[in-house]
LOFI-135376 format. One record per atom (N, C-alpha, C): y, x negated, z; residue in one letter; residue number from 1. Coordinates in pm, 1 decimal. Example, Ala and Ser with C-alpha at 12.3 -4.5 7.8 and 13.67 -1.06 7.14 Angstrom:
REM LOFI-135376
+----------+----------+----------+------+------+
!        Y !        X !        Z ! resn ! resi !
+----------+----------+----------+------+------+
!   -569.0 !  -1319.0 !    780.0 !    A !    1 !
!   -450.0 !  -1230.0 !    780.0 !    A !    1 !
!   -330.0 !  -1320.0 !    780.0 !    A !    1 !
!   -225.0 !  -1285.0 !    708.0 !    S !    2 !
!   -106.0 !  -1367.0 !    714.0 !    S !    2 !
!      3.0 !  -1290.0 !    787.0 !    S !    2 !
+----------+----------+----------+------+------+
END
This chain:
REM LOFI-135376
+----------+----------+----------+------+------+
!        Y !        X !        Z ! resn ! resi !
+----------+----------+----------+------+------+
!  -5556.1 !  -3953.2 !  -1225.3 !    M !    1 !
!  -5651.0 !  -3884.1 !  -1139.9 !    M !    1 !
!  -5713.8 !  -3734.8 !  -1209.7 !    M !    1 !
!  -5634.9 !  -3685.7 !  -1238.8 !    A !    2 !
!  -5655.6 !  -3534.9 !  -1339.3 !    A !    2 !
!  -5709.7 !  -3519.4 !  -1385.7 !    A !    2 !
!  -5684.6 !  -3648.2 !  -1527.1 !    K !    3 !
!  -5762.6 !  -3658.5 !  -1635.9 !    K !    3 !
!  -5908.6 !  -3709.7 !  -1603.0 !    K !    3 !
!  -5946.8 !  -3762.4 !  -1523.0 !    R !    4 !
!  -6062.8 !  -3861.4 !  -1483.6 !    R !    4 !
!  -6092.0 !  -3713.2 !  -1415.3 !    R !    4 !
!  -6061.7 !  -3641.8 !  -1334.1 !    Q !    5 !
!  -6173.2 !  -3530.1 !  -1294.0 !    Q !    5 !
!  -6187.3 !  -3403.9 !  -1378.8 !    Q !    5 !
!  -6115.0 !  -3425.0 !  -1503.7 !    L !    6 !
!  -6107.0 !  -3317.0 !  -1640.7 !    L !    6 !
!  -6222.3 !  -3374.0 !  -1686.8 !    L !    6 !
!  -6223.8 !  -3485.1 !  -1682.3 !    L !    7 !
!  -6378.6 !  -3581.9 !  -1793.7 !    L !    7 !
!  -6493.4 !  -3541.2 !  -1728.6 !    L !    7 !
!  -6482.7 !  -3558.6 !  -1570.9 !    H !    8 !
!  -6585.6 !  -3523.2 !  -1523.8 !    H !    8 !
!  -6674.6 !  -3394.8 !  -1538.9 !    H !    8 !
!  -6548.2 !  -3300.7 !  -1489.3 !    I !    9 !
!  -6626.6 !  -3131.1 !  -1583.7 !    I !    9 !
!  -6671.1 !  -3144.0 !  -1655.9 !    I !    9 !
!  -6620.7 !  -3198.8 !  -1742.7 !    I !   10 !
!  -6637.6 !  -3169.7 !  -1883.9 !    I !   10 !
!  -6761.5 !  -3236.7 !  -1937.7 !    I !   10 !
!  -6815.0 !  -3300.3 !  -1843.4 !    G !   11 !
!  -6916.7 !  -3390.8 !  -1861.0 !    G !   11 !
!  -7041.1 !  -3318.4 !  -1790.1 !    G !   11 !
!  -7016.2 !  -3262.2 !  -1690.8 !    R !   12 !
!  -7108.3 !  -3194.4 !  -1621.3 !    R !   12 !
!  -7139.4 !  -3068.3 !  -1704.3 !    R !   12 !
!  -6994.4 !  -2989.1 !  -1778.0 !    E !   13 !
!  -7053.5 !  -2892.1 !  -1813.1 !    E !   13 !
!  -7116.3 !  -2915.5 !  -1936.3 !    E !   13 !
!  -7104.9 !  -3015.8 !  -2012.6 !    S !   14 !
!  -7220.9 !  -3051.8 !  -2117.1 !    S !   14 !
!  -7352.2 !  -3053.5 !  -2083.9 !    S !   14 !
!  -7385.2 !  -3142.9 !  -1964.7 !    K !   15 !
!  -7530.2 !  -3157.6 !  -1886.4 !    K !   15 !
!  -7541.2 !  -3034.3 !  -1917.2 !    K !   15 !
!  -7498.0 !  -2936.8 !  -1841.8 !    I !   16 !
!  -7535.5 !  -2794.3 !  -1823.8 !    I !   16 !
!  -7570.8 !  -2740.8 !  -1918.7 !    I !   16 !
!  -7498.4 !  -2751.4 !  -2052.2 !    C !   17 !
!  -7531.4 !  -2687.9 !  -2174.0 !    C !   17 !
!  -7637.2 !  -2716.4 !  -2240.0 !    C !   17 !
!  -7662.2 !  -2894.9 !  -2234.7 !    E !   18 !
!  -7780.8 !  -2946.3 !  -2269.2 !    E !   18 !
!  -7907.7 !  -2902.0 !  -2200.9 !    E !   18 !
!  -7888.1 !  -2880.1 !  -2107.5 !    L !   19 !
!  -8021.4 !  -2803.9 !  -1973.5 !    L !   19 !
!  -8052.3 !  -2699.2 !  -2051.9 !    L !   19 !
!  -7963.4 !  -2601.4 !  -2090.1 !    A !   20 !
!  -7956.6 !  -2464.0 !  -2099.9 !    A !   20 !
!  -8044.2 !  -2460.7 !  -2243.4 !    A !   20 !
!  -8035.7 !  -2564.8 !  -2307.4 !    I !   21 !
!  -8037.8 !  -2544.7 !  -2481.6 !    I !   21 !
!  -8216.5 !  -2607.7 !  -2441.2 !    I !   21 !
!  -8194.8 !  -2696.8 !  -2381.1 !    H !   22 !
!  -8367.0 !  -2771.6 !  -2380.1 !    H !   22 !
!  -8446.0 !  -2693.2 !  -2335.3 !    H !   22 !
!  -8424.2 !  -2584.0 !  -2221.8 !    Q !   23 !
!  -8517.6 !  -2482.3 !  -2152.3 !    Q !   23 !
!  -8533.8 !  -2373.7 !  -2230.1 !    Q !   23 !
!  -8398.6 !  -2325.1 !  -2344.1 !    L !   24 !
!  -8442.0 !  -2203.6 !  -2403.7 !    L !   24 !
!  -8556.1 !  -2317.8 !  -2544.2 !    L !   24 !
!  -8526.3 !  -2409.2 !  -2588.9 !    E !   25 !
!  -8600.7 !  -2517.1 !  -2683.3 !    E !   25 !
!  -8745.6 !  -2457.9 !  -2652.0 !    E !   25 !
!  -8778.0 !  -2517.7 !  -2506.1 !    N !   26 !
!  -8930.3 !  -2504.1 !  -2493.1 !    N !   26 !
!  -8992.2 !  -2403.6 !  -2443.6 !    N !   26 !
!  -8882.3 !  -2303.6 !  -2410.7 !    K !   27 !
!  -8974.6 !  -2163.9 !  -2444.7 !    K !   27 !
!  -9008.2 !  -2110.7 !  -2605.0 !    K !   27 !
!  -8900.0 !  -2150.2 !  -2712.3 !    I !   28 !
!  -8890.3 !  -2132.4 !  -2846.9 !    I !   28 !
!  -9042.5 !  -2172.2 !  -2889.6 !    I !   28 !
!  -9065.3 !  -2319.1 !  -2855.6 !    R !   29 !
!  -9174.1 !  -2354.7 !  -2926.3 !    R !   29 !
!  -9305.5 !  -2289.8 !  -2882.9 !    R !   29 !
!  -9332.0 !  -2211.9 !  -2785.8 !    I !   30 !
!  -9428.5 !  -2147.8 !  -2760.9 !    I !   30 !
!  -9438.6 !  -2061.4 !  -2876.4 !    I !   30 !
!  -9336.7 !  -2004.7 !  -2913.9 !    F !   31 !
!  -9376.5 !  -1876.9 !  -3048.5 !    F !   31 !
!  -9363.1 !  -1938.5 !  -3167.3 !    F !   31 !
!  -9337.9 !  -2053.5 !  -3196.8 !    E !   32 !
!  -9341.8 !  -2167.5 !  -3348.7 !    E !   32 !
!  -9483.4 !  -2197.3 !  -3330.4 !    E !   32 !
!  -9531.3 !  -2256.9 !  -3244.0 !    K !   33 !
!  -9651.7 !  -2258.6 !  -3215.2 !    K !   33 !
!  -9779.7 !  -2149.7 !  -3249.2 !    K !   33 !
!  -9766.7 !  -2079.2 !  -3165.1 !    K !   34 !
!  -9806.0 !  -1940.2 !  -3190.9 !    K !   34 !
!  -9816.1 !  -1863.1 !  -3366.8 !    K !   34 !
!  -9721.2 !  -1868.0 !  -3351.1 !    Y !   35 !
!  -9720.4 !  -1811.6 !  -3541.9 !    Y !   35 !
!  -9661.7 !  -1895.1 !  -3631.4 !    Y !   35 !
!  -9678.9 !  -2039.8 !  -3595.4 !    K !   36 !
!  -9696.7 !  -2121.6 !  -3710.7 !    K !   36 !
!  -9527.2 !  -2120.7 !  -3816.7 !    K !   36 !
!  -9473.8 !  -2084.6 !  -3685.8 !    L !   37 !
!  -9314.7 !  -2062.5 !  -3830.7 !    L !   37 !
!  -9171.9 !  -2138.0 !  -3723.4 !    L !   37 !
!  -9114.8 !  -2197.8 !  -3854.9 !    S !   38 !
!  -9024.7 !  -2284.0 !  -3738.4 !    S !   38 !
!  -8922.5 !  -2121.5 !  -3668.8 !    S !   38 !
!  -8825.3 !  -2172.8 !  -3612.7 !    S !   39 !
!  -8713.7 !  -2076.9 !  -3569.2 !    S !   39 !
!  -8635.4 !  -2020.5 !  -3648.7 !    S !   39 !
!  -8595.6 !  -2090.3 !  -3716.8 !    G !   40 !
!  -8494.0 !  -2104.9 !  -3843.6 !    G !   40 !
!  -8548.3 !  -2000.3 !  -3954.6 !    G !   40 !
!  -8669.4 !  -2030.5 !  -3990.8 !    K !   41 !
!  -8751.3 !  -1948.8 !  -4087.4 !    K !   41 !
!  -8773.2 !  -1769.7 !  -4045.9 !    K !   41 !
!  -8835.6 !  -1788.6 !  -3924.4 !    F !   42 !
!  -8851.5 !  -1689.6 !  -3830.7 !    F !   42 !
!  -8715.0 !  -1604.2 !  -3831.4 !    F !   42 !
!  -8588.6 !  -1609.6 !  -3816.4 !    Y !   43 !
!  -8441.5 !  -1565.2 !  -3741.2 !    Y !   43 !
!  -8439.0 !  -1496.2 !  -3884.2 !    Y !   43 !
!  -8417.0 !  -1577.7 !  -3995.6 !    E !   44 !
!  -8394.6 !  -1564.3 !  -4161.4 !    E !   44 !
!  -8475.2 !  -1401.6 !  -4168.3 !    E !   44 !
!  -8608.4 !  -1422.4 !  -4160.9 !    R !   45 !
!  -8709.9 !  -1314.9 !  -4185.0 !    R !   45 !
!  -8650.5 !  -1212.4 !  -4073.6 !    R !   45 !
!  -8648.7 !  -1221.5 !  -3972.8 !    F !   46 !
!  -8601.6 !  -1116.7 !  -3870.7 !    F !   46 !
!  -8496.5 !  -1050.5 !  -3935.1 !    F !   46 !
!  -8374.0 !  -1134.8 !  -3959.8 !    Q !   47 !
!  -8235.5 !  -1015.6 !  -3955.3 !    Q !   47 !
!  -8270.1 !   -989.6 !  -4103.8 !    Q !   47 !
!  -8364.9 !   -995.9 !  -4170.4 !    K !   48 !
!  -8398.9 !   -925.9 !  -4295.6 !    K !   48 !
!  -8490.1 !   -826.2 !  -4304.7 !    K !   48 !
!  -8538.9 !   -816.2 !  -4206.2 !    G !   49 !
!  -8650.1 !   -703.0 !  -4138.5 !    G !   49 !
!  -8782.1 !   -731.4 !  -4215.6 !    G !   49 !
!  -8795.7 !   -822.1 !  -4211.6 !    N !   50 !
!  -8966.0 !   -899.3 !  -4298.7 !    N !   50 !
!  -9120.9 !   -965.2 !  -4191.9 !    N !   50 !
!  -9034.8 !   -917.7 !  -4078.0 !    I !   51 !
!  -9124.4 !   -993.8 !  -3984.6 !    I !   51 !
!  -9185.5 !   -890.1 !  -3918.6 !    I !   51 !
!  -9158.6 !   -761.7 !  -3889.9 !    G !   52 !
!  -9276.8 !   -682.1 !  -3793.6 !    G !   52 !
!  -9161.2 !   -645.2 !  -3669.7 !    G !   52 !
!  -9238.4 !   -585.6 !  -3543.2 !    D !   53 !
!  -9167.8 !   -479.5 !  -3471.7 !    D !   53 !
!  -9216.9 !   -570.1 !  -3342.9 !    D !   53 !
!  -9289.5 !   -666.2 !  -3304.6 !    E !   54 !
!  -9393.0 !   -703.1 !  -3200.2 !    E !   54 !
!  -9272.5 !   -759.7 !  -3101.1 !    E !   54 !
!  -9299.9 !   -710.1 !  -2988.4 !    Q !   55 !
!  -9218.4 !   -762.3 !  -2862.3 !    Q !   55 !
!  -9173.0 !   -928.4 !  -2856.3 !    Q !   55 !
!  -9286.1 !  -1015.0 !  -2874.0 !    D !   56 !
!  -9240.9 !  -1153.5 !  -2890.3 !    D !   56 !
!  -9144.7 !  -1176.1 !  -3023.4 !    D !   56 !
!  -9126.4 !  -1119.4 !  -3114.8 !    F !   57 !
!  -9041.9 !  -1148.6 !  -3207.1 !    F !   57 !
!  -8881.4 !  -1101.3 !  -3126.5 !    F !   57 !
!  -8840.2 !  -1005.1 !  -3098.1 !    F !   58 !
!  -8742.7 !   -974.3 !  -2988.6 !    F !   58 !
!  -8712.8 !  -1066.1 !  -2901.1 !    F !   58 !
!  -8784.7 !  -1129.5 !  -2788.8 !    E !   59 !
!  -8785.8 !  -1208.7 !  -2701.2 !    E !   59 !
!  -8744.7 !  -1303.7 !  -2779.1 !    E !   59 !
!  -8827.8 !  -1404.3 !  -2895.8 !    W !   60 !
!  -8785.8 !  -1504.4 !  -2973.4 !    W !   60 !
!  -8644.2 !  -1499.3 !  -3053.8 !    W !   60 !
!  -8601.7 !  -1402.0 !  -3119.8 !    K !   61 !
!  -8499.5 !  -1382.5 !  -3165.1 !    K !   61 !
!  -8386.3 !  -1380.1 !  -3032.9 !    K !   61 !
!  -8437.6 !  -1312.2 !  -2953.7 !    A !   62 !
!  -8321.1 !  -1377.5 !  -2803.7 !    A !   62 !
!  -8279.3 !  -1490.0 !  -2789.3 !    A !   62 !
!  -8432.1 !  -1570.2 !  -2748.4 !    L !   63 !
!  -8399.2 !  -1701.6 !  -2712.9 !    L !   63 !
!  -8351.4 !  -1792.2 !  -2816.5 !    L !   63 !
!  -8343.3 !  -1776.5 !  -2950.6 !    F !   64 !
!  -8286.2 !  -1849.1 !  -3069.3 !    F !   64 !
!  -8140.5 !  -1841.6 !  -3016.9 !    F !   64 !
!  -8105.8 !  -1738.4 !  -3097.5 !    E !   65 !
!  -7953.4 !  -1665.4 !  -3004.6 !    E !   65 !
!  -7897.0 !  -1689.2 !  -2913.4 !    E !   65 !
!  -7969.9 !  -1768.9 !  -2795.4 !    G !   66 !
!  -7911.2 !  -1835.1 !  -2686.4 !    G !   66 !
!  -7885.5 !  -1938.7 !  -2695.2 !    G !   66 !
!  -7968.8 !  -2012.0 !  -2794.9 !    V !   67 !
!  -7950.4 !  -2167.1 !  -2838.5 !    V !   67 !
!  -7829.9 !  -2180.5 !  -2934.0 !    V !   67 !
!  -7849.1 !  -2116.0 !  -3007.9 !    L !   68 !
!  -7699.9 !  -2111.2 !  -3114.0 !    L !   68 !
!  -7539.4 !  -2062.9 !  -2992.6 !    L !   68 !
!  -7586.5 !  -2007.2 !  -2939.0 !    E !   69 !
!  -7452.6 !  -1968.0 !  -2841.6 !    E !   69 !
!  -7410.4 !  -2081.0 !  -2754.6 !    E !   69 !
!  -7518.5 !  -2172.4 !  -2666.9 !    W !   70 !
!  -7518.6 !  -2295.5 !  -2588.8 !    W !   70 !
!  -7471.1 !  -2401.5 !  -2679.0 !    W !   70 !
!  -7533.1 !  -2396.9 !  -2776.9 !    Q !   71 !
!  -7463.8 !  -2501.9 !  -2887.4 !    Q !   71 !
!  -7324.1 !  -2517.8 !  -2913.5 !    Q !   71 !
!  -7312.7 !  -2369.1 !  -2962.2 !    E !   72 !
!  -7127.5 !  -2334.6 !  -2977.2 !    E !   72 !
!  -7051.7 !  -2409.0 !  -2850.3 !    E !   72 !
!  -7077.0 !  -2339.7 !  -2736.4 !    T !   73 !
!  -7040.5 !  -2360.0 !  -2628.3 !    T !   73 !
!  -7012.2 !  -2532.3 !  -2576.8 !    T !   73 !
!  -7105.5 !  -2592.5 !  -2573.1 !    K !   74 !
!  -7098.8 !  -2727.2 !  -2616.7 !    K !   74 !
!  -7015.0 !  -2779.9 !  -2712.1 !    K !   74 !
!  -7038.8 !  -2747.2 !  -2819.2 !    E !   75 !
!  -6921.4 !  -2798.2 !  -2891.6 !    E !   75 !
!  -6793.7 !  -2772.4 !  -2827.4 !    E !   75 !
!  -6738.6 !  -2662.4 !  -2800.9 !    E !   76 !
!  -6631.9 !  -2624.5 !  -2746.2 !    E !   76 !
!  -6579.5 !  -2729.8 !  -2596.8 !    E !   76 !
!  -6670.7 !  -2739.6 !  -2514.1 !    V !   77 !
!  -6655.0 !  -2853.2 !  -2437.1 !    V !   77 !
!  -6644.9 !  -2951.1 !  -2495.8 !    V !   77 !
!  -6679.7 !  -3009.1 !  -2570.4 !    M !   78 !
!  -6660.4 !  -3144.3 !  -2631.3 !    M !   78 !
!  -6559.9 !  -3176.6 !  -2685.5 !    M !   78 !
!  -6490.0 !  -3055.7 !  -2767.0 !    R !   79 !
!  -6401.0 !  -3049.3 !  -2824.7 !    R !   79 !
!  -6256.1 !  -3088.3 !  -2713.9 !    R !   79 !
!  -6321.7 !  -3048.8 !  -2593.1 !    L !   80 !
!  -6171.0 !  -3065.8 !  -2497.5 !    L !   80 !
!  -6199.7 !  -3194.2 !  -2452.9 !    L !   80 !
!  -6281.9 !  -3248.3 !  -2461.2 !    A !   81 !
!  -6260.7 !  -3418.9 !  -2407.7 !    A !   81 !
!  -6215.8 !  -3478.0 !  -2502.9 !    A !   81 !
!  -6214.5 !  -3451.0 !  -2650.4 !    S !   82 !
!  -6144.3 !  -3530.5 !  -2729.3 !    S !   82 !
!  -5981.5 !  -3484.2 !  -2751.4 !    S !   82 !
+----------+----------+----------+------+------+
END
């Protein structure tokens, strides 16, 4: 019984991670379309200081880092399941 409950909790947490990632990616797509640039390339340029200081870029960076953090959390949750 406890194992089944644990697997249920892990499944729920995984879905929460997926939802958070999906919502952040939807917001990120707006910036990718607006600036015609993938988030990966944007982030690389931003980290090197080669993109500018527009407010959009700071928001985009935060959203992208949020996706990375949620992906890491989901990986940790899935490790618990195995």
